[in-house]
C-alpha positions in Angstrom: -0.2 0.0 0.1 1.3 3.6 -0.7 0.1 6.5 1.1 1.0 10.1 1.2 1.7 11.7 4.3 -1.5 13.7 4.2 -3.4 10.5 3.4 -2.0 9.0 6.5 -2.4 11.7 8.8 -6.4 11.4 7.8 -6.6 7.9 9.5 -5.2 9.4 12.7 -6.8 10.1 16.2 -4.0 12.2 17.5 -4.0 11.4 21.1 -3.0 12.8 24.6 -4.4 10.5 27.5 -1.8 10.8 29.9 -3.2 11.4 33.7 -0.8 14.4 33.9 -2.0 16.1 31.0 -2.6 19.9 31.5 -4.7 22.2 29.6 -1.9 23.7 28.0 -0.9 20.4 26.8 -4.3 19.9 25.2 -4.0 23.3 23.4 -0.6 22.1 22.2 -2.2 18.7 21.1 -4.7 20.6 19.1 -2.4 23.0 17.5 -0.3 20.0 16.2 -3.3 18.1 15.4 -4.6 20.6 13.0 -1.1 21.5 11.4 -0.4 17.5 10.9 -4.1 17.3 9.1 -5.5 14.4 11.5 -8.7 13.3 11.5 -9.3 14.0 15.2 -7.6 14.6 18.5 -8.5 12.5 21.5 -8.4 13.6 25.0 -9.7 12.7 28.4 -13.0 13.6 29.3 -12.2 16.0 31.9 -10.3 17.9 29.6 -13.5 18.7 27.6 -14.9 21.1 26.4 -12.2 22.3 23.9 -11.9 24.5 20.8 -10.8 22.9 17.5 -10.6 24.3 14.2 -13.2 23.4 11.5 -12.3 19.9 9.9 -10.7 18.6 13.3 -13.0 16.1 15.0 -12.9 15.8 19.1 -12.9 12.3 20.6 -12.5 11.1 24.1 -12.6 7.9 26.3 -15.1 6.3 28.7 -14.5 3.6 31.3 -11.0 4.2 30.6 -8.6 2.7 31.1 -10.0 -0.3 33.1 -13.3 -0.9 31.9 -14.4 -1.8 35.5 -17.2 0.8 35.6 -20.7 0.4 36.0 -22.6 0.5 32.7 -24.6 3.3 34.0 -21.5 5.3 35.2 -20.0 4.7 31.6 -23.3 6.0 29.9 -23.4 9.1 32.1 -19.8 9.8 31.4 -20.5 9.6 27.5 -23.3 11.5 27.8 -21.6 14.5 29.5 -18.8 14.3 26.8 -21.4 14.7 24.1 -23.0 17.4 25.7 -19.4 19.1 26.2 -18.8 18.9 22.3 -17.1 15.3 21.9 -17.9 14.0 18.4 -16.6 10.4 19.2 -16.6 8.4 22.3 -14.3 5.2 22.7 -15.5 3.1 25.6 -13.7 0.4 27.3 -15.7 -3.1 27.6 -15.4 -5.3 31.0 -12.4 -7.6 29.8 -13.3 -10.1 32.4 -16.8 -10.3 30.7 -14.9 -11.2 27.5 -12.6 -13.6 28.8 -15.2 -15.5 30.5 -17.5 -15.8 27.5 -20.1 -13.5 28.8 -21.1 -11.7 25.6 -24.3 -10.8 26.6 -22.9 -8.8 29.4 -20.5 -7.1 26.7 -23.4 -6.5 24.4 -25.3 -4.9 27.3 -22.6 -2.7 28.6 -22.0 -1.2 24.9 -25.8 -1.0 24.5 -25.9 1.1 27.6 -23.3 3.5 26.2 -24.7 3.5 22.9 -28.0 4.7 24.3 -26.2 7.6 25.4 -24.3 8.7 22.4 -26.9 9.7 19.8 -27.2 9.1 16.3 -24.7 11.1 14.4 -21.9 10.7 17.0 -19.4 7.7 16.8 -19.1 5.0 19.7 -16.0 3.0 19.2 -15.4 -0.2 21.6 -12.1 -0.9 22.9 -11.9 -4.6 23.6 -8.3 -4.7 24.7 -7.3 -7.2 22.1 -4.0 -8.1 23.5 -5.4 -9.4 26.7 -7.9 -11.6 24.9 -8.0 -14.9 23.4 -8.8 -14.9 19.5 -12.5 -16.4 20.4 -12.9 -13.6 22.9 -11.8 -11.0 20.5 -14.5 -12.5 17.9 -17.1 -12.4 20.4 -16.4 -9.2 21.8 -16.8 -7.8 18.2 -19.8 -9.4 17.6 -21.2 -8.1 20.7 -20.3 -4.5 19.9 -21.8 -4.6 16.7 -25.0 -6.2 17.9 -25.0 -3.3 20.5 -24.9 -0.7 17.7 -21.0 0.5 17.9 -19.8 2.3 14.8 -16.0 0.8 15.5 -14.0 -1.9 17.4 -10.9 -0.9 18.7 -7.9 -2.8 19.9 -6.4 -1.2 23.1 -6.5 1.6 25.7 -2.5 1.8 25.4 -2.4 1.6 29.3 -2.8 -2.6 29.6 0.3 -4.6 30.5 -0.7 -7.2 27.7 0.3 -4.9 25.1 -1.2 -2.8 22.2 -2.2 -3.2 18.6 -1.1 -6.2 16.6 -1.6 -6.9 12.9 -3.0 -10.1 13.7 -5.6 -8.7 16.1 -6.6 -5.9 13.6 -6.9 -8.6 10.9 -9.2 -10.8 12.9 -11.3 -7.9 14.0 -11.6 -6.8 10.2 -12.5 -10.1 9.4 -15.1 -10.5 12.0 -16.9 -7.0 11.5 -16.9 -7.2 7.7 -16.9 -3.7 6.8 -19.9 -3.1 8.8 -17.8 -1.3 11.5 -14.8 0.7 11.4 -11.5 -1.0 13.0 -9.1 1.4 15.0 -5.6 0.2 15.9 -4.3 1.8 18.6 -1.4 1.0 21.5 2.3 1.1 20.3 2.3 2.1 16.8 5.6 4.1 16.6 6.5 3.9 13.0 5.2 4.9 9.3 5.7 0.9 8.5 3.7 -0.1 11.5 1.1 2.3 10.8 0.6 1.2 7.1 0.9 -2.6 8.4 -2.3 -1.7 10.5 -4.3 -0.3 7.7 -3.4 -3.0 5.2 -4.8 -5.6 7.9 -7.9 -3.7 7.9 -7.7 -0.6 10.1 -9.6 2.3 9.1 -8.4 4.4 12.1 -5.3 4.9 14.0 -4.8 6.1 17.5 -1.3 7.6 17.7 0.4 9.9 20.2 3.6 10.3 18.5 2.1 11.2 15.2 4.3 13.8 14.1 7.4 11.0 14.6 5.4 8.7 12.5 4.4 10.9 9.9 8.1 11.9 9.5 9.0 8.4 9.1 11.2 8.2 12.4 10.2 6.3 15.7 7.8 7.8 18.1 8.3 7.4 22.0 5.4 6.6 24.5 3.0 3.8 25.0 0.0 4.9 23.0 
């Protein structure tokens, strides 16, 4: 696959989710994202609302990073984020439910947040693929689709099991079959790694070291 720098940038959610991030850091993220031509900036919900230039979407997270929150709490967090200007919400499922094969619980969790994220706003579901078996990845993707998600996403970037892998992205893309988007995030630090994720089926990338990736150098950081 041959992509221009500008084409790759349009896949990117330019991300800052470090707990020590300040409002000044977020302002710098937005300025950098706009200059790089990314699709969106992704920030913690407590940093909302933010002001972005036209054409730059705002994403945030929900139930992050553990997913071990009551569904009603996730839904309330998502609803507030939408009220404060978020265009997209990336929620974390209960990873243990997926590992246990309780996909009804996963679906109910996603459905609760979907009800709080109205039509026209995007819901991405983080399944933490590196912590799951292939069977659980497939089940979590199917449950997310059944609950009305717009995307499935590999990782928070904070789990010790690791981030995105080409194999997980390919399996997720095969499972959702183009009906949902697939976001690869966590540990994507080079141009070649980013392109490999897209070739495997990713339709969005979560990057924190976006400038380095687009410049063809190696980014630092875990996300």
